[in-house]
Structures are given as C-alpha cells and as structure tokens.
Residue, then its C-alpha position, 0 to 999 in steps of 0.5 A: x499500500x502506497x501514500x498515493x493509493x491511501x489519497x486514492x481510496x479515500x479521495x473516492x470516499x467522500x472527499x467534501x467531508x474530509x481534509x487529508x493534508x501530509x504533515x511532519x510529527x512535530x507539524x502534526x503534535x503541534x497543530x492538531x494539539x492545541x485542540x488536544x488529542x482525545x482517545x475516546x471511551x470505546x477505543x481499545x487498550x494501548x496494546x503496543x508491546x517492546x517487540x512493535x517499539x522495538x520496529x519503530x525504533x529499527x526503521x527510523x535508524x535505518x531511515x536515518x543512516x540511509x539518509x536516501x530518503x527526505x521523509x519516512x512515512x508512519x502511517x494514517x491517523x484518522x481523527x474528527x473535531x467533537x463538540x469540545x473542539x477536541x481531536x478524537x482519535x479513531x484510528x491511531x491511538x497506538x501510534x500517536x500514544x507511542x510517539x508521545x512515549x517516544x518524545x518524552x523519553x527524549x527529553x528525559x534524557x535532554x534533561x539530563x544532560x549538560x545545558x548548551x544550545x543544542x540540548x535547548x534548541x531540540x528541547x524547544x522542538x520537542x516541548x511544543x509537542x507534548x504540552x503549551x507553551x508560552x506565547x512570549x517564551x516559546x517555553x513550557x510553564x505547566x508540565x500538566x498541560x499535556x496534548x493528549x488524554x485517554x479516556x479508554x474505559x477498558x485501560x486501567x492505566x490510562x493515569x499512567x500515561x499522563x503522569x509519565x507526560x507530566x512528570x515522566x515518574x513511573x511506578x517500581x516494578x511496573x509492568x504496564x504497555x505505557x512504563x514499559x515501552x518509555x523504559x525501552x526507548x530511555x535505554x535506545x535513547x541513553x544507547x545512542x547517545x552513547x554511541x553516537x554523540x555526533x548525531x543525537x540531536x540531528x537523529x530526533x530533529x530528523x524523526x521530528x522534521x521528516x517523519x511524517x504522517x497522514x492525517x484524515x481530518x473528518x467532519x462528524x465521527x460517522x464520516x471518520x467511522x467510515x473512513x476507518x473501516x474501508x481502509x482496514x477492511x478493504x485495504x488493510x489488515x490490522x496490524x502493525x505491518 
C-alpha cells in the first residue's frame, strides 16, 4: 500500500467531508495538539509491546542512517473535531500514544544532559509537541498541560500515561505497556547517545521534521468511522504491517 493508493481510496469515499494533508510529526503534534488529542472511551487499551516499539526504533534508525529518502511515512491518523473542540482519534491511537512516549523519553534525556545550545534547541522543538507553551517565551510553564488524554474504559492505566507525560514518573516494577515502552525508549536513547554523540541531535530533529503521518480529519464521527472501516476492511489488515 502506498501513500498515493490511500489518497486515491479516500478521494473516492467522501472527498467533501474530509481534509487530508500530510504532516511531519512535529507539525501534527503542534497544530492538532492545540485542540488536544482525545482517545475516546470505546477504543481498545494501549496494546503496543516492546517488539512493536523495537520495530519503530529500528525503522527510524535505518531511515536516518540510509539518508536516501527525504521522508519516512509512519502511516495514517483518522480523527474528527468533537463538540469539545478536541481531536478525537478514531484510528491511530496506538501510533500517537507511542510517539508521545518516545518524545517524552527524549526530553527526559535532554534534561539530564549538560545544557548547551543544541540541548535547549531540541527541547524547544519537542515542548510544543507534548505541552502548551508560553506565547512569548515559547517554553513550557506548566507540565500538566499535556496535549493528549485517554478516556478508554477498558484501560486501567490511563493515569499512568498522563503521569509519564507530566512528570515522567512510573511505579516501581510497573508492568503496564505505557511504563515498559517508555523505559524501552529510554534505554534506546541512552545507548544511542553513548554510541553516536555527534549525530544525537540530528537524529531526533529528523524524527520530528522528516517522519510524516497522513492525518485524515473528518467533519463528524460517522465519516471518520467510515474512513476507518474502509481502510482496514478493504485494504489493510489490523496489524502493524
């Protein structure tokens, strides 16, 4: 399945009811985050495990090392703007959640490093992806102002996810996927910073600016659900592949 194939499929469903514009990770999380992402009650629990996170990390690393392509396509996000002016995620909540955990782990690593222009510069690029920033200073003043919340009824660890983004804290010996994946990304980032200190900052700028998603923004829930079922039932299996 190519990006062109997806666009062709969508254009033949209900072109007047949706907006489709590819965005980098930074563009999506900054612009959509102003309306906050919400994962609704009926969605499934966060099910990504270390194996899927390892695949994501390996793919991004390979993309960075090859330097042959300008962009790396991470896949689609289907949503609609609900009555509370939130971006309600219909499809892609697993990807969005994992990206938030990865960027939070990067930010925590930067907080532990000796402050210099590169550290500050990368922090300033990550901050508006996860939190609200001050319009004048362009820095975070309140780390509780996260850009995503999960309301999934079946997920007992929603608050764990919020706590990681707000304070990076996790419970000792935690076994939930949020905590385990966050720790996994921390280990990857620690190892990468030790082995590749020269390209460390460039690597994560590449993630923010050159890894792209295809947000499909619908005008209502019904349209979003139609797009979701069409993509998954007609074209794509419900798997990471």
